[in-house]
C-alpha positions as CSV (number, residue, x, y, z in Angstrom):
1,M,-26.7,-11.4,-23.8
2,S,-26.2,-10.5,-27.4
3,Q,-26.5,-13.1,-30.1
4,K,-23.0,-12.1,-31.1
5,N,-21.4,-12.9,-27.7
6,L,-22.6,-16.5,-27.5
7,V,-21.9,-19.0,-30.2
8,V,-23.6,-22.4,-29.7
9,F,-24.2,-25.1,-32.3
10,G,-27.3,-27.3,-32.3
11,K,-27.6,-31.0,-33.0
12,N,-27.7,-30.5,-36.7
13,G,-24.6,-28.2,-36.7
14,R,-26.5,-25.0,-37.3
15,R,-25.6,-21.9,-35.2
16,L,-28.1,-21.0,-32.5
17,G,-28.7,-17.5,-31.2
18,G,-30.7,-15.7,-28.6
19,G,-32.7,-17.7,-26.1
20,A,-32.1,-21.0,-27.8
21,A,-28.3,-20.6,-27.4
22,Q,-28.7,-19.6,-23.8
23,L,-30.8,-22.6,-23.0
24,K,-28.5,-25.0,-24.8
25,R,-25.5,-23.6,-22.9
26,I,-27.3,-23.9,-19.6
27,K,-28.2,-27.5,-20.5
28,E,-24.6,-28.3,-21.4
29,N,-23.5,-26.9,-18.0
30,G,-25.8,-29.2,-16.1
31,G,-28.8,-27.1,-15.4
32,W,-29.6,-23.8,-13.8
33,D,-27.9,-24.3,-10.5
34,A,-24.7,-25.7,-12.0
35,H,-24.7,-23.0,-14.6
36,H,-25.1,-20.2,-12.0
37,R,-22.3,-21.7,-9.9
38,Q,-20.0,-21.8,-12.9
39,V,-20.8,-18.1,-13.8
40,I,-20.3,-17.0,-10.2
41,A,-17.0,-18.9,-9.9
42,S,-15.6,-17.3,-13.0
43,A,-16.7,-13.8,-11.9
44,V,-15.1,-14.3,-8.5
45,E,-11.9,-15.6,-10.2
46,V,-11.7,-12.4,-12.4
47,A,-12.3,-10.2,-9.4
48,Y,-9.7,-12.0,-7.3
49,Q,-7.1,-11.7,-10.1
50,A,-7.7,-8.0,-10.4
51,F,-7.4,-7.6,-6.6
52,E,-4.1,-9.6,-6.6
53,E,-2.7,-7.5,-9.4
54,G,-3.5,-4.3,-7.5
55,E,-1.8,-5.7,-4.4
56,R,1.3,-6.8,-6.2
57,R,2.1,-3.2,-7.4
58,V,4.9,-1.6,-5.5
59,R,3.8,1.4,-3.5
60,L,6.6,3.9,-3.2
61,R,6.4,7.2,-1.4
62,L,8.6,10.2,-1.8
63,V,10.3,11.0,1.4
64,K,11.8,14.5,1.9
């Protein structure tokens, strides 16, 4: 993950980047297991929304 994608602020209000930002975010999410569950749940939600959007499209065929 790039330092530009993740914005986390430390205890003193300074912006953290890199590994420190990732570890702070994981700690805020409740540890490794909880963090991974949250990431997977959000990825599944995005995939499901894309699937639903594709299924809602009207499929018309030209009949001769």
